[in-house]
N, C-alpha and C positions, 0 to 999 in steps of 0.2 A: 752827242752826236755833230751838233754845229761846229763845236771844236775840232773834234777828230777831222770831218771832213775837210775842213779848212786845213789843217795842218798838214793833212796829206795833200793838198793842193802844193803847199808852200814848198813841201821837200820832196817834191815830183821830180825825177831824175837824179837825185842822189843815191839811191840805194836803200835808205830808211825807209821804213815802213810804219806804220801806225794803223790802228784799228781799234773797235770800240768793242764791247760785250755786255750782255746782261748774265750774271752768272745763276740767275734763278733766285727762288725765294729759299734763302739757306735757313737751317735751325744752328743758330749760334746764341752764346748768352748776352747777347746784346739788350735783351729786355729782365733780365734774370732779377736785377735790383729796383725795378719800378714798381708801382703800383696803379699806374695810369690803365687808361681803356685799350690803348696800343699793347701794353706788356700783358693784359689780360688776353687780349685775342690773340697775341703772337704766341705766347704760351700753349692756348687753347690750339691752335690750328698746327703748331710745330711739329707736330707728329707726321704731319702731310708735306712737310718742307724737305730739300735736298741736305744731304747731310755735309758737312764743311768739305769732304775730300769730294764729293760729287759736284758741289759746288764752285770748287776750283777747277773743275777739268776743262773748262773752255780756257780759263787762262792759262793754264800749262798748254793745251793743244796750240793755241796762238803762238806761245813762247818758244814751242819747241820743234813742231811739226815740220817737216819738209813740204808737206802738203800746201801750206799758207804761205811759203817762203815767197817773198815778193811779192805778195798780196796786199794791197793797203787801200785804205779810204774805205773801209767796209763794215759792216755791223755782224756780229756773231752772238748766237744763242743756241746751248746744246751741242757746241762744236761744228756748228754750221751757219754758213752764210745765211743772213735775213735781212729783209726790207725793213728799214726804220721807218718812223712816221714821216707822212708827207712833208712837214713843216722843217722837218730835219734835212731838207735838201734845199733849203732856201739858202742860196749863195750871199744875196744881200744881208740876211740875219748873220750868217756865220761871219762875213768880213765885219760886219759892226761889233761883234762879238769878240773876233780877234782883236780888233781895235782897242776895245774896251779893256781888254785883258792886258796889253800891251800897255796901255796907258797907267793902270792901277798899280802893276808891278813894275814899272819904270825901265821897261825894255824896250829898245828902239826896234822899228818893223824895218 
């Protein structure tokens, strides 16, 4: 979230949009080959998770819907704009993350 919000600020006025999303808990085969406690609980509760098609819905909505054209720097879940955690709005933390990311990737600011 920090990175998305900072990227949206950096891209302001360019016409490029960036948003973040949570697909929900999706039943995939990520835990099929494991014997860990995570794998056990994932398999146990997977009937209650979204199927992959439903899990992709918000991504597809943001990529294709004219309803969100021009909307940037937001967080979405279930194809609706939502508020994110209070810490995700910390501009100083976002700038620090941006700076560290640039340093680690060798990209100039």
